C-alpha positions in Angstrom: -39.5 84.3 0.7 -41.9 81.9 -0.8 -39.5 81.4 -3.6 -36.7 80.8 -1.2 -38.7 78.2 0.7 -39.5 76.6 -2.6 -35.9 76.8 -3.7 -34.9 75.3 -0.4 -37.4 72.5 -0.9 -36.2 72.0 -4.4 -32.6 71.9 -3.2 -33.5 69.4 -0.5 -35.4 67.3 -3.1 -32.4 67.4 -5.4 -30.1 66.6 -2.5 -32.4 63.6 -1.6 -32.4 62.4 -5.2 -28.6 62.8 -5.3 -28.3 61.0 -2.0 -30.5 58.1 -3.4 -28.3 58.0 -6.5 -25.1 58.0 -4.4 -26.6 55.3 -2.1 -27.5 53.2 -5.2 -24.0 53.7 -6.6 -22.5 52.9 -3.2 -24.6 49.6 -3.1 -23.4 48.8 -6.6 -19.8 49.5 -5.7 -20.2 47.5 -2.5 -21.7 44.5 -4.5 -18.9 44.8 -7.1 -16.3 44.9 -4.3 -17.8 41.8 -2.6 -17.7 40.1 -6.0 -14.2 41.2 -6.6 -13.1 40.0 -3.1 -14.8 36.6 -3.8 -13.1 36.4 -7.2 -9.8 37.4 -5.6 -10.2 34.6 -3.1 -11.2 32.2 -5.9 -8.1 33.4 -7.9 -5.9 32.7 -4.9 -7.4 29.2 -4.6 -7.0 28.6 -8.4 -3.3 29.9 -8.2 -2.7 27.5 -5.3 -4.3 24.7 -7.2 -2.3 25.6 -10.3 1.0 25.6 -8.3 0.0 22.2 -6.8 -0.7 20.8 -10.3 2.5 22.2 -11.7 4.4 20.5 -8.8 2.6 17.2 -9.5 3.4 17.6 -13.2 7.1 18.1 -12.5 7.0 15.1 -10.2 5.3 12.9 -12.8 7.8 14.0 -15.5 10.7 13.1 -13.2 9.1 9.7 -12.4 8.4 9.1 -16.1 12.1 9.9 -16.9 13.2 7.5 -14.2 10.8 4.8 -15.5 12.0 5.4 -19.1 15.6 5.0 -17.9 14.7 1.8 -15.9 12.9 0.5 -19.0 15.9 1.2 -21.2 18.1 -0.7 -18.7 15.6 -3.5 -18.5 15.6 -3.8 -22.4 19.4 -3.9 -22.3 19.4 -6.6 -19.7 16.8 -8.5 -21.6 18.9 -8.3 -24.8 22.0 -9.5 -22.9 20.1 -12.4 -21.4 18.7 -13.4 -24.8 22.1 -13.2 -26.4 23.5 -15.3 -23.5 20.7 -17.8 -24.0 21.4 -18.0 -27.8 25.1 -18.5 -27.0 24.4 -21.3 -24.5 22.0 -23.0 -26.9 24.7 -22.9 -29.6 27.4 -24.2 -27.2 25.0 -26.9 -26.0 24.3 -28.0 -29.5 28.0 -28.1 -30.3 28.7 -30.1 -27.2 25.9 -32.6 -27.9 27.3 -33.1 -31.4 30.8 -33.7 -30.0 29.4 -36.1 -27.4 27.6 -38.1 -30.1 30.8 -38.2 -32.1 32.8 -39.3 -29.1 30.1 -42.0 -28.3 30.3 -43.3 -31.9 34.1 -43.3 -31.8 34.1 -45.0 -28.4 31.6 -47.6 -29.7 33.8 -48.2 -32.8 36.9 -48.5 -30.5 35.2 -51.0 -28.2 34.0 -53.0 -31.2 37.6 -53.0 -32.6 39.0 -54.0 -29.2 36.5 -56.9 -29.0 37.6 -58.0 -32.5 41.3 -57.7 -31.5 40.6 -59.6 -28.3 38.8 -62.3 -30.2 41.7 -62.5 -32.7 44.2 -62.5 -29.8 42.3 -65.3 -28.1 42.2 -67.4 -31.3 45.9 -66.7 -31.8 46.7 -67.7 -28.2 44.6 -70.9 -28.5 46.3 -71.7 -31.8 49.7 -71.2 -30.2 48.8 -73.3 -27.2 47.5 -76.1 -29.5 50.6 -75.9 -31.6 52.9 -76.0 -28.7 51.1 -79.1 -27.3 51.8 -80.9 -30.6 55.4 -80.1 -30.8 
């Protein structure tokens, strides 16, 4: 019976050692589970942040496309305005040249009219003088 009590004590001791090992494994598993839960929460937060960033990225890409389209339209309008300006400058230069030519022609015509008037006046005076003597 002594051996039986010794065996019982040995079994109890082995059971206690096994219990301690199981408790230690349980504590390790519990710590791993808590870490896993924290990481899962963190993964959820990161996935949410990723989704938000992807949404922001799509929004920024759409805005960039809209701005690129607006910039293209603005460049087209700028080109049109510049072409219109060049055309107006050319037309203005042409009209100024025509005006100068018209002024010169008018000045020549006025000068000729004055000469003709002076000639007519002399002729009229001559005719008056001649008719007085006749």
